[in-house]
C-alpha positions in Angstrom: -138.3 55.1 -12.1 -137.6 54.5 -15.8 -136.0 51.1 -14.9 -139.1 50.1 -12.8 -141.4 51.2 -15.6 -139.3 49.1 -18.1 -139.5 46.1 -15.8 -143.3 46.4 -15.5 -143.6 46.6 -19.3 -141.3 43.6 -19.7 -143.2 41.6 -17.1 -146.5 42.4 -18.7 -145.1 41.4 -22.1 -144.0 38.0 -20.6 -147.3 37.4 -19.0 -149.2 38.3 -22.1 -147.0 36.0 -24.2 -147.4 33.1 -21.7 -151.2 33.7 -21.7 -151.2 33.7 -25.5 -149.2 30.5 -25.6 -151.5 28.8 -23.0 -154.5 30.0 -25.0 -153.0 28.5 -28.2 -152.4 25.2 -26.4 -156.0 25.2 -25.1 -157.3 26.0 -28.6 -155.3 23.2 -30.1 -156.3 20.7 -27.4 -160.0 21.7 -27.8 -159.8 21.4 -31.6 -158.2 18.0 -31.3 -160.9 16.9 -28.9 -163.6 18.1 -31.3 -162.0 16.3 -34.2 -161.8 13.1 -32.1 -165.4 13.4 -31.1 -166.5 14.1 -34.7 -164.6 10.9 -35.7 -166.3 8.9 -33.0 -169.7 10.2 -34.0 -169.0 9.4 -37.6 -168.0 5.9 -36.7 -171.1 5.5 -34.7 -173.3 6.8 -37.5 -171.7 4.3 -39.9 -172.0 1.4 -37.5 -175.7 2.2 -36.8 -176.4 2.4 -40.6 -174.6 -0.9 -41.2 -176.5 -2.5 -38.3 -179.8 -1.3 -39.5 -179.0 -2.8 -42.9 -178.0 -6.1 -41.3 -181.3 -6.2 -39.3 -183.4 -5.4 -42.4 -181.8 -8.3 -44.2 -182.1 -10.9 -41.4 -184.7 -13.6 -41.9 -187.9 -12.8 -40.1 -187.7 -16.0 -37.9 -184.2 -15.0 -36.7 -185.4 -11.6 -35.7 -188.3 -13.0 -33.8 -186.1 -15.5 -32.0 -183.9 -12.6 -30.8 -186.9 -11.1 -29.0 -187.6 -14.1 -26.8 -186.0 -15.0 -23.5 -186.9 -18.5 -22.4 -186.1 -21.2 -19.9 -183.9 -24.2 -20.8 -183.6 -27.9 -20.1 -181.4 -29.3 -17.3 -178.0 -28.2 -16.2 -175.5 -30.4 -18.1 -175.4 -29.9 -21.9 -177.4 -27.5 -24.1 -179.3 -28.2 -27.3 -182.3 -26.7 -29.0 -185.6 -28.5 -28.7 -187.3 -26.7 -31.5 -186.7 -26.0 -35.1 -187.3 -22.9 -37.3 -190.0 -24.9 -39.1 -192.1 -24.9 -35.9 -192.3 -21.1 -36.2 -192.6 -20.7 -39.9 -194.8 -23.7 -40.6 -192.2 -25.2 -43.0 -189.9 -28.2 -43.1 -186.9 -26.1 -42.0 -185.0 -28.2 -39.4 -182.5 -25.5 -38.4 -182.3 -25.3 -34.6 -184.3 -22.5 -33.1 -182.4 -20.6 -30.4 -183.8 -17.8 -28.3 -182.2 -14.4 -27.9 -181.6 -15.0 -24.2 -182.0 -17.7 -21.6 -183.1 -17.5 -18.0 -181.8 -20.0 -15.5 -184.0 -21.3 -12.7 -182.9 -23.3 -9.7 -183.1 -26.6 -11.6 -180.7 -25.1 -14.2 -178.0 -24.4 -11.7 -175.4 -27.2 -11.5 -174.2 -28.5 -8.1 -170.6 -27.2 -8.6 -168.9 -24.4 -10.4 -167.1 -26.7 -12.9 -170.3 -28.3 -14.1 -172.0 -24.9 -14.3 -169.2 -23.6 -16.5 -169.4 -26.7 -18.7 -173.1 -26.1 -19.1 -172.8 -22.4 -20.1 -169.9 -23.2 -22.3 -172.0 -25.8 -24.1 -174.4 -23.1 -25.1 -171.7 -21.0 -26.6 -170.2 -24.0 -28.5 -173.7 -25.0 -29.8 -174.4 -21.6 -31.2 -171.0 -21.3 -32.8 -171.4 -24.7 -34.5 -174.7 -23.6 -36.0 -173.7 -20.0 -36.8 -176.4 -18.7 -34.4 -176.1 -15.3 -32.6 -175.0 -15.9 -29.1 -177.8 -15.5 -26.5 -177.4 -13.6 -23.3 -177.5 -15.8 -20.2 -179.3 -14.4 -17.2 -180.3 -15.4 -13.7 -182.2 -13.9 -10.7 -179.3 -13.1 -8.3 -181.0 -10.4 -6.3 -179.8 -11.5 -2.9 -181.6 -12.9 0.2 -184.2 -15.5 -0.7 -184.0 -14.7 -4.4 -180.5 -16.1 -5.0 -180.3 -18.7 -7.7 -176.5 -18.9 -7.3 -176.4 -19.3 -3.5 -174.5 -22.6 -3.7 -171.9 -21.3 -6.2 -171.4 -17.6 -5.4 -170.5 -15.9 -2.2 -173.5 -15.3 0.1 -175.5 -12.2 -0.9 -177.8 -10.5 1.6 -181.2 -9.2 0.5 -181.5 -5.6 -0.6 -183.2 -4.7 2.7 -180.2 -6.1 4.6 -177.7 -4.4 2.4 -179.3 -1.0 3.0 -179.4 -1.7 6.8 -175.9 -3.1 7.2 -173.6 -1.7 4.4 -172.6 1.8 3.4 -172.7 2.7 -0.3 -168.9 2.0 -0.8 -169.2 -1.4 0.8 -172.3 -2.1 -1.3 -170.3 -1.4 -4.5 -167.6 -3.9 -3.4 -170.2 -6.5 -2.5 -171.8 -6.4 -5.9 -168.5 -6.3 -7.7 -167.6 -9.6 -6.0 -170.9 -11.1 -7.1 -170.4 -9.9 -10.7 -166.9 -11.5 -10.8 -168.4 -14.8 -9.7 -171.3 -14.6 -12.2 -168.9 -13.8 -15.0 -166.7 -16.7 -14.2 -169.7 -19.1 -14.3 -170.6 -17.9 -17.8 -173.4 -15.5 -17.1 -173.6 -12.0 -18.6 -176.9 -10.6 -17.2 -178.4 -10.4 -13.7 -182.2 -9.9 -13.4 -181.6 -7.3 -10.7 -181.8 -5.0 -8.8 -185.3 -4.5 -7.7 -185.6 -0.7 -7.4 -189.2 -0.4 -6.2 -189.6 1.8 -3.1 -191.0 -0.3 -0.2 -194.5 0.7 0.9 -197.3 -0.8 2.9 -198.9 -1.6 -0.5 -196.1 -3.9 -1.7 -194.1 -4.8 1.4 -195.6 -8.2 1.8 -194.9 -9.2 -1.8 -191.4 -7.7 -2.0 -190.4 -9.4 1.3 -187.0 -7.8 1.7 -186.3 -7.4 -2.0 -186.4 -3.5 -1.8 -183.6 -1.3 -0.5 -186.4 0.6 1.4 -187.2 4.3 1.1 -186.6 6.4 -2.0 -183.2 7.8 -1.0 -181.9 4.3 -0.2 -183.3 2.8 -3.4 -181.5 5.5 -5.4 -178.2 5.4 -3.6 -177.9 1.6 -3.2 -179.5 1.0 -6.6 -176.9 3.2 -8.3 -174.1 1.3 -6.5 -175.5 -2.0 -7.6 -176.0 -0.9 -11.2 -172.4 0.5 -11.5 -170.8 -2.6 -9.8 -172.4 -5.1 -12.1 -172.2 -3.1 -15.3 -168.5 -2.1 -14.7 -167.7 -5.8 -14.3 -169.4 -7.1 -17.4 -172.7 -8.2 -16.0 -175.8 -6.4 -17.4 -178.4 -5.2 -14.9 -182.1 -5.3 -15.3 -184.1 -2.9 -13.2 -187.4 -4.2 -12.0 -190.4 -4.1 -11.8 -191.6 -1.0 -13.6 -194.0 0.7 -12.6 -194.3 -1.4 -9.4 -196.3 -4.0 -7.7 -198.8 -4.5 -4.9 -199.1 -7.3 -2.3 -200.8 -9.4 -5.0 -198.4 -12.0 -6.4 -198.4 -11.7 -10.2 -197.7 -15.4 -10.5 -201.3 -16.0 -9.4 -203.2 -12.7 -9.7 -203.2 -9.3 -11.4 -201.8 -6.5 -9.2 -204.0 -3.3 -9.2 -202.2 -0.1 -8.3 -204.9 2.4 -7.2 -202.7 5.4 -6.4 -203.6 8.8 -7.9 -201.5 10.0 -10.8 -199.5 12.3 -8.6 -198.9 9.6 -6.0 -198.1 7.0 -8.7 -195.5 9.2 -10.5 -193.9 10.0 -7.2 -193.7 6.3 -6.3 -191.7 5.5 -9.4 -189.2 8.4 -9.1 -186.5 5.8 -8.4 -186.8 4.4 -11.9 -186.8 7.8 -13.5 -183.5 8.6 -11.7 -181.8 5.3 -12.0 -182.3 4.7 -15.8 -180.0 7.7 -16.2 -177.2 5.4 -15.1 -177.6 3.2 -18.2 -178.7 -0.2 -16.9 -178.8 -2.7 -19.8 -182.5 -3.3 -19.3 -185.7 -2.5 -17.4 -188.3 -5.2 -16.7 -191.9 -4.3 -16.7 -194.4 -5.5 -14.2 -197.8 -7.0 -14.9 -199.5 -4.4 -12.6 -202.5 -2.4 -13.8 -202.6 1.3 -12.7 -206.0 2.9 -12.4 -204.6 6.4 -12.9 -202.7 5.7 -16.1 -203.9 3.5 -19.0 -206.5 2.0 -16.7 -207.2 -1.7 -17.3 -204.0 -2.6 -19.3 -201.2 -4.5 -17.6 -198.1 -2.3 -17.7 -196.0 -4.8 -19.7 -198.6 -4.6 -22.5 -199.2 -0.9 -22.2 -197.8 1.5 -24.9 -198.4 4.3 -22.5 -196.1 2.8 -19.8 -193.5 1.2 -22.1 -193.1 3.7 -24.9 -194.7 7.0 -23.9 -193.3 7.1 -20.3 -190.3 4.8 -20.0 -188.9 5.2 -23.5 -189.9 8.8 -24.4 -190.5 10.8 -21.2 -187.6 9.1 -19.2 -185.4 9.0 -22.3 -184.5 5.3 -21.7 -182.6 3.9 -24.7 -181.8 0.3 -23.4 -183.7 -2.9 -23.6 -187.2 -3.2 -22.2 -188.3 -6.7 -21.0 -191.8 -8.0 -20.3 -192.2 -10.1 -17.2 -193.1 -13.7 -17.8 -196.1 -13.8 -20.1 -197.0 -17.3 -18.7 -197.8 -15.8 -15.3 -201.3 -16.2 -14.1 -201.7 -12.4 -13.9 -202.0 -12.3 -17.7 -203.2 -15.8 -18.7 -206.1 -15.7 -16.2 -207.2 -12.2 -17.3 -207.7 -12.4 -21.0 -204.1 -12.4 -22.1 -202.9 -16.0 -23.0 -199.3 -16.1 -24.2 -200.0 -15.7 -27.9 -202.2 -12.6 -27.4 -199.8 -11.2 -24.8 -196.8 -11.6 -27.2 -198.6 -9.5 -29.8 -199.6 -6.9 -27.3 -196.1 -6.7 -25.9 -194.5 -6.0 -29.3 -197.2 -3.3 -30.1 -196.5 -1.7 -26.7 -192.8 -1.4 -27.5 -191.3 -4.4 -25.6 -187.9 -5.6 -26.9 -187.6 -8.9 -25.1 -190.5 -11.2 -24.3 -189.9 -13.4 -21.3 -191.5 -16.8 -21.3 -190.8 -19.3 -18.5 -191.6 -22.3 -20.7 -188.8 -24.2 -22.6 -190.5 -23.6 -25.9 -191.3 -20.3 -27.7 -192.0 -21.3 -31.3 -195.8 -21.3 -30.7 -195.8 -17.7 -29.5 -193.2 -16.8 -32.1 -195.4 -18.2 -34.9 -198.1 -15.7 -34.0 -195.6 -12.8 -34.3 -194.3 -14.3 -37.5 -197.7 -14.4 -39.2 -198.6 -10.9 -37.9 -195.3 -9.4 -39.2 -195.9 -10.8 -42.7 -199.3 -9.0 -42.8 -198.5 -5.8 -41.0 -195.6 -3.6 -42.1 -195.9 -1.4 -39.0 -195.7 -4.5 -36.7 -192.7 -5.7 -38.7 -191.0 -2.3 -38.2 -191.5 -2.6 -34.5 -189.8 -6.0 -34.5 -186.8 -4.4 -36.5 -186.5 -1.6 -33.9 -186.5 -4.1 -31.0 -183.9 -6.4 -32.7 -181.7 -3.3 -33.5 -181.6 -2.5 -29.8 -180.9 -6.1 -28.8 -178.0 -6.4 -31.2 -176.6 -3.1 -30.1 -176.6 -4.5 -26.5 -175.0 -7.8 -27.7 -172.2 -5.9 -29.5 -171.4 -4.0 -26.3 -171.6 -7.3 -24.3 -169.3 -9.1 -26.7 -172.0 -11.6 -27.8 -172.2 -10.4 -31.4 -169.2 -9.6 -33.6 -169.5 -6.1 -35.0 -167.4 -7.2 -38.0 -170.3 -9.3 -39.2 -172.2 -6.1 -40.1 -169.4 -4.5 -42.1 
């Protein structure tokens, strides 16, 4: 009995000792992890402070240029067609380059080699003039909205993807697209459309939606992850939705009750948690929320809901401010640009090949209005944070 008791005591001692040692290891590991996280947090704080200082010291015209995404000429060799002086009203002949460029069908070269030469010419031009590299984006949604259909593997519409692929296959499909886009020199895709398909928007979307809410969330998540994990930024669109009215020619009016409206955009609320690089606003007006104001110019939709309620920290794009939905309803481009900044938009899309005229309006306003100038700084700060992550802006320049 004594020997058994002794063995039990010895066994307990061994177990306690092992437990103590394990606990010590866990404590040490946990402490090391906390120290590493504290170090990372400190580095981030220092980087953010340095970036804020860099933005504060940037010339105003450079800040405003970063806020525009415009179209470009041809598909062979890039050059700027405007100067800084066109924005500032001075004789400054420095080339004016936008923060980003959107490629339409006529900007897509007939073969991959020429396409690569064209995108490389943009990088070379900006390096020669010491200009911050722009992001290069294209509408490669799938189906009939496929700008790269002659250069990339065939991409089905969102509707077809949800009907014919499972989520795992969808992820692989979009990974393949991302690789092809990256090889061509692109770093951003104006996709996916994550609007839920309804009778009110089905005709306009025409296959561009994954369908019902569950499909939009599951397939949208796979799409976001596939592109973002392979170096292609995603842009969710169009928040907070559309109707069957084409915004290129008219102003969509969403007449849902507030409860129905918020339910209809649940897909956006969920999917922004997966950190897409950007969200693109629609031109739609919603009678239940901020009635009468196009969503892309609405502080309520852009800042109060998307930025603050949904907690979205990425870039927020306007849709094209040259669309008839705005221009024909009291918002010509120069007025729309001002309203967009005041609403909290970071990137102003303009389908024209010139943006100095709209930029000049922002330039003059910023010189007169400190609060407006502060909003420009906040937008440029987010843009440069994205560009650092995307490898388009060297973080060493802010040190």
